[in-house]
Every structure is written in C-alpha cells, then in structure tokens.
N, C-alpha and C positions, 0 to 999 in steps of 0.2 A: 503493497499501498503505502502512497504518496504522503511523502511528509506536510506536505501542503490540503488545505481540504478543499472539495471539491467547488465553491465559490471561490476561493483564491484562484485556482487552477483555472479557472473560466476568466477570471477577472485578467489572469496576467494571457492567456491566449486570444482575448480581445486586444490587447493593446499593445500584442508584439505583430508589427505592419510585416515583421519576418518571416512570420507565421502564418507564407498567406500561399495558395489559395486553402483554406481548409473546408474539408467534407466531414458532413455531419451525417453518420448514417444509423439504425434503427431499425433492431429488430420488433416486430408488433404488438404477438398477441403477448400479454404480460409485465411488457415497456412501456410500450406509447397508450395499451390498452386492457384496461385486466380482465383476466382469464375468465370466462365464461363455460357455463356446462355445455350451453352449443354453442360450436365456434360463431355459429354464423351471424351470433349476439354482438359480437366483437366490435368496438367501436373505439376509436382514437376517444379521449380525453378531453371537451370542448377548450381545454385550455390546451394540450396539443396539438390542436389543429391552430390557434393561433399564431402558437410561437412557433412551427411549420412556416407559415405565412410570413410571418417577421423575419424567418432568417433568410427563407428564398427571397426576401426582397433589396438582401445584405449583399453589398457586391463581395466577390470573393469568396461563396459558402456556396456548395451545391449541395445537395439532400439528396438520402437514397434511406429504400426501405431493404431491409436483409431479412426474408423468411423465410420459412419451412410451406410455407403455402403455398400453393397453385398460383401461379399469374392472376389468372382469372377471381381467385377469390380477393387475392391484394384489392386489385384492380378497384374490387367491389364494395369493399368494406372499410378501406383506407379513404380518406376525405385529406388530399394533399394537394402541393401545389403544380401546376403546369409545370415540367421541366424536372418532377422529380424523376428518379432511378431507380427503378422498383427490381430489385431480385427475390426471385418466388423459387418454392423447391430447394430451398439448400445452394442455391448458386447453380441452379439447372437451366432456371429459364430468366432471363432479361429485357429488361425494357424499360424505356422512359415517357411517363405521365405526356401527352402533349392536348391541347385546344379540342381535339376532334377525335379523341382518342390513344391509343397507344400507340408505340413505334417500337415493333418486338423483331428483337434476332429472334430468328425464325430456330428452333430445335427439331434437328434431322435423326433419327432413329436408324438402324440398321436394320434390315428383314428379322437377321437373328437375335436385336436387341425389344422389337418388337415383338418377336415369335415370346421372349422370355418374360416381357411386360405381361403379357397374358395369361404365361403360366403364370406368373407370382400372382395376379390378382385373384387366378380359382383359386390359387392353394391358400392364399392369404383370407377368402371367403369360407373355406372350410375350416381353419383356426375361428374363425369366430362366430360360426354357426353355433346355434345353441348356450354362447356363453352372454347371459344380461350384461349389458353397458358394453359391449365390447361390437366398435363397426371399423368396415373399411373403406378407404376414400381411394380412388384411383383418380393419380395426374398423368402429366404427358412424360413423365420419363421414371415414374416411382408406384408405389403399393405402398398405401399406409394405413396400420393396424393402431386405430386409438383404444382409449381403455379410459379415459378418463370416467366415467359413467361405470363403471366395474366394482363393485369390492376387490379385497385388495385379492382375494383367494383364488378369485377369478381374474386379474387382472393377470398377476405375477405368473404365472402358467400359459398363459396365450403371450405375453414378451415373450418368454422363452422362446416358444417353438414360432413365434415371430423371426427374430435373432436369427434360429439354425435355419430357416428356409434362407434366407436372406445371406446364410453365410452357403446354402448351399447352390442358388440358383442368381443370386445378384454381383453389382459388381460395389455397391457401398451400402452400409447400415448404418443408419444413425439410430441412436434409444435415448430419448428423450425426456419426460414429463409425460408420463403416461400416454408416449407416444412408441411406435418402432418404423419407420421407414426406410424402405427397401428400395435402391436405384437403379438401373439399369445404365447410367453414366457414373462415370466418380466426377466428384463436387463435391464443395462445401463452403461456408460461407466464407472463409479465412482466405482462400484460392479466388473465390469471386470477387469478394474487396478488395483485395491485391489488385488482383486485374484492374478496377474501377480507380483506384487509385491511380493506376501506371497512365492510365486512361487520361487523368483530371490534370494530371502532374501535381496532386495534393499534397502542400509541404505537411499538414498537420491531416490525422485523421480525429474526430470524436466520433466512436463505434457502444452504442448502452444496447445488453439484450440479458434475457432473464436465464435463460434454459442452458443446457451444455451443451448445445450442439455450438450455441454461442463462443463456449472457448476456444475452437475452430477460428473465428476471428481475433478474437484476444492474442492470441498466441501469433495472427499469422501481423501486427501491427508490433512498433516499438516503444522508445520508451521516452520518445517526445510525443508520445499519442493519447490520446484523454479514452480509456477506458474504461468504464461504468458497467459495472453489476450491477443487479438489478432484482432485488427479495435475497434471500438466504443460499448458502452453498460453497462449497470448495472452488476459487477462482484465482487466474493472474490477473485480475483486472486490479487497474492502480486503487480503484474509486469503487464506492458503493452506495448507493442507495437502500433506502427499505421495498420502494413502492413504484410501480406506472407513476405516482401520483406526485410523489417529490422528483420523481428523475422529470417527468414534464415541470415543474415546478421551478429545475433547476437549467432545460431550455430556454425558458422562460428570463430566467437571469443573462443568460449569451444573450439572446435576442437585443434586451435591453444593453447589456453593455459593447454593443455593435453597435 
C-alpha cells in the first residue's frame, strides 16, 4: 500500500502535468455499480455517471470500462460518455462508444474455436441442470457459469466441475466471485489494459476493480500508476476503498482536482 492516502495521490496526479495523458479505467460490477443478485439490474451510481461525464470533458483524460460482461451487456447497462472505450469479456471484446452506437473491434473465431464454444455451452448447461441458483451465460468467445444465487453447498461443486471442464476444453479459465468463465480465446484484463495504454500513449493509468480477475490488471500496471481495490480481499493494488460509493466519491474528487 502507498504511504499517501488516495485523496493525496489524486491531488498529486492532478497537479503533475508531466503525468499526462491519463487513462481512467474501471471495472463495472462491484466497482461503479453495486453488486446485484440479478445482473441485469446493475447500474452505475448516479454520482458516478456525473463524475465520468466531468472526467470525459477534461483535456488529457481518456475513459475505459474493463469488465467480464459481454460487450452488448456492458453497452446496454453502462451510462458512459461518448468516446469511452469498452473492454468486455475480460479483454476478448473491445469497442468505443460513439454518438450513434459502438465502433467495435470484430472478434472472429476459427471453426475449431466455434465448435469448442458450442461444446462448452452444452457441457456447462449439463453442470447447471438441477442445481438451484446456478445458470449459464454464453458470450461471443466464452461460456460463464454463475452461482451467485446458489447455496454454498450447491455452488462449490458446480464451480469445481466448471473449472475442470475449462481445463479440458478451454483456452483460459477465470474463477471470480460466484462465477467461472471459460474462454476459447486467450485474454485477460491486464493484457487488454496494457494494449489500450500503449495505443493511447498514457503516462499514467488509474484502475479500480473489486474482483480477483482485476488482479491481472493491477499486475500489468507500474508503481507510478494508481491502482485501487474496491472491497475486501488480498490485493496488489496500492490503494483500497470499502465500496462502490467510496470509489465514486474518489472519482468525483479527481474530476474536481482537474
């Protein structure tokens, strides 16, 4: 953890014009939006919508959301300014919010990958069948087993079976909070964030996230970057806040400081 408080680090970042451009990149669920039992009810806190709009109007600042959600889901639920980069499916999908929709990077699967994705989907449905509170989501490049609504005695074996399935048929397995995602493409939030940083030439990245998958992003950043863990759990992030409400307040402080 940093010897400075987060507010002190934010003030220093705003003062130091050599630390430009700045990329403000944020996870969605559990970071900007409080976690919900029904993922379709997730929304960015109103104060977060305002803070992001103000940051988007600041010279030398770019915005990105980096999420495990599919691109369509993320675009539908996220209230973000035009120009915001959206990185979905843990880095496998990318787009930019434009005035009349999304400017997407096209994801193309090989025939082998498409066949493997179909097999993963059917096998994941088999794992979920008969288990209350367990359901399956299919993305363009991955299959996701959700267990947030299941009792621990039901969720734990379902997750272990999904991990084993991923090790057999997937290219990558991500085990997060109440979720196992099996991808047919190699992708991570860290790789996607590093690529976007290089593309934008960002001198500093501020990244915040709450899940174990966000540790890949924290690991990809350096000591001059501002990494923020939201909530409990072991982390390599330099700073920690307790909740999405505290993270959104920090973003408001950053917008004020600029």
